[in-house]
Structure formats: C-alpha cells, structure tokens
N, C-alpha and C positions, 0 to 999 in steps of 0.2 A: 294787308293782313294785320290781325291785332292779337296779341298775346295778352292773356288775362290771368292774374295770380291773386287768389283770395287769401284772406287771413282773418283771424279773429274768432273763429268758431271755439267751442268748448262745452264744458258741462256747467250748467247753471240751475239753481232751484227755481221753482215756478214763483213767479212775481218778480224775478231778477231782470237784469239788463245785460245786453251785449252789444258791441259795435263790430260789424263786419266791414272789412276793407277789401277793395279790389283795384289792385294797380294794373294800369293798361300800359301797353309798350309804345302807344302813340298818343299825341295830343287829343285829349278826349273831346275837345271842342270840334274836332273833325268827325266825331262819331255822332250819327244821328239820334240814336236812342241807346241808353245803357239801362240795365236792369238787373234785378235779382229775382231768381226763380228757386224753387225747393222741391225736393223730392223726398218723401217719406217712404219708409219700407213698404213694399207691396202697392205703392200708389204711383200714379203718373206725375211727372214733372208739372208744376203749376206756377203761374206767375205770382210774385209777391209784390213788386213795385218796380216801376220804371220811371225814368226822368229823360226828357228830350233835351237836345242841345239848347233849346230856348228856355229850359227850366220848367217845363210843364210835367207834373207828376201824375201817376196813376197807381192806385193801390188795390189789392184784393180786399174784398169786404172783410174777410177774416182777420186783416191786420190793421184796418183803418183806426186811426186814433192811438195805436200802439207802436207802429213802426214809422220811421222817416227815412227817406232816401235823399242824399245829397251829394254834391261833387266838390272837388277841390281841384280846379283846372291847373293850378300851379304845380300840384303833385300828380296830376293825370291819375286821380283816384276817385272812385265812387264809394260812398259809405252807405251802410244800412244800420241805423240805430234801432235796436229792438228793445222795447220796454214792456213791462208787464207780461213776461213771457209765460206761456202755458205749455203744459206737456204736449199738447198737439202741435206745437211749433217745432217739435223735434224733427229733424230732416238734414239732408245734405243741401247746403245753399250753394247755388251756382251764380256766378257773375255772367252776364251776357252783354254783347255789344252788337248792334244792328248798323250796318254801314252800307252806304251806296244806294243807287237807284233800285237795285234788286233786293235791298235789305239783306245782304249777306250776314249770317249770324255766326258770331265767334262765342266760345264758351271757355270759362275756366274749368279747372279740375274739380273744384267744389271744396267746401269746408263744412264739417259735421257740427251741427248744434244739437245738444241734448239737453232737454229740459226735464228735471226730475220733479215728481210731485211731493 
C-alpha cells in the first residue's frame, strides 16, 4: 500500500510558476509509475504527466514544454514544476502511484491550483 500527500498548490497569476510535491509513504523506486493528474470543475480527471521507475516521462499535449515531472528518491518525493501557467490549468491536482503486476492505483487527496487571468 502507498499513501501519497500532495502539497504546493495555491493561487498564482497567469504566466507564473508553481511546484507541486507528492510525498510517498514507501520508497518510490519500488513504484512502477508515478504521475500527476488533474480535475477541473465539471470535467473528468485527466493525465498531466507520468514518470516511470526507469525515468521515462510522458506529458499531456496541453502541458508539454511548460511542465516537468521529476523525482527525488532520497526524499521519496515526486515533483511537478509548472511554468507559464494558464487559467485553463486551474484544477485539483492529484498524485498517483501505480504498483505491481496488476498496476494497483493509489491516489492522494489532491491540491488545488488556481490560475488567475
């Protein structure tokens, strides 16, 4: 089992930056894939970025070139650096961990990011 705790959300003006953090309760090197998802009001949850244990990354087209996902294995933490933020990036951002042969998913409670125009 994995507990995930996000932090770093807040209110920022368009064009600004934020860095989200997700602390995991176990060694993240033992986790197959970690990622960030977001859910805007009235919309479905969508993938933002993922990173595998081997370091391969994947991004939604809408955030490519603006967001970067990374890990700090010593701190069991995954980060999402968000630059050039847009109002459409406003959402609750959730940390995700996929573990094991059947890829069991674990979720954090989310952190709210609000981008004002």
